[in-house]
C-alpha positions, 0 to 999 in steps of 0.5 A, a space after each residue: 228257270 231248270 238246272 243242271 245236277 251232278 247226275 246231269 239230269 235237269 231239275 227245276 230249283 223248286 220245293 213242295 209236292 205235286 202229287 202222292 199216291 199212298 200204298 198199304 205196305 201188306 198191298 206191295 207185293 214187290 218193288 224193282 230196283 235197278 242202279 239203286 232206283 226204283 223202276 216199278 212196284 208190284 202190287 198183291 192181287 186185289 190191293 189198292 193205292 190211293 192217289 191222295 189229294 193234297 191242297 197246292 204248295 203246302 204238303 211237304 217231304 224231309 229226311 233228317 239224318 239223326 246220329 245217336 252214340 254214332 249210329 246214323 239214321 234216317 228220319 222221313 216225315 211226310 206232311 200232307 195237307 188237304 181239304 177235308 171234304 176232298 177226303 171225307 170218304 177216304 178218310 176213314 177207310 185209310 185212317 187205321 191202316 195209315 196208324 197201324 199198318 203203315 204205307 209206302 208213298 210214291 212223291 212227285 216232287 215240284 222239282 220233277 224227282 219222284 221218290 219212294 219213301 216207306 220201303 227200303 232196299 234193306 228193310 223191305 216192308 218193315 219200316 213203312 210209314 205210319 201216321 202219327 198225327 192228324 189235325 183238322 183246322 176249320 180257319 180263322 176267318 170267315 174265308 178260310 179254307 178248312 184243312 186238314 193235316 196228317 203226319 207220316 213218319 219212318 226211320 230208316 238207315 237209307 234216303 228215300 229211293 229215286 223212282 225211275 219214270 216209266 
């Protein structure tokens, strides 16, 4: 089942994340914006990004509107759940960068939308997603699948940018 939203675009009524690409914030040279949508990301020469392997139906992205003394802000929360064995080599290389430097994330949702978070029109690279917490869970039962969960947050004055598909 698909429905049309108020923009006339057809979306699937489903939650969750299909894929996420992490980009170290220092690796972004520029972000192209047209009509309020991200139309492209140019990386600095030699910069890298990574498609982070996530477990199906376990990861999520959330925005929260917070208001202190009448000043609104948006908290962006990205939770990535993965198999620790799949990221063993990447984790050591990326963990410090994700916490200290921060990242932007290109998120493909199950509903069919693509978002860019951790980079904004107003603040550009100043408010990246940062790794706040990491949890390893071995599971309680013999057949339980071990998981590694990464929690990222950032705060901004705007929602994530919709990304126009190439």
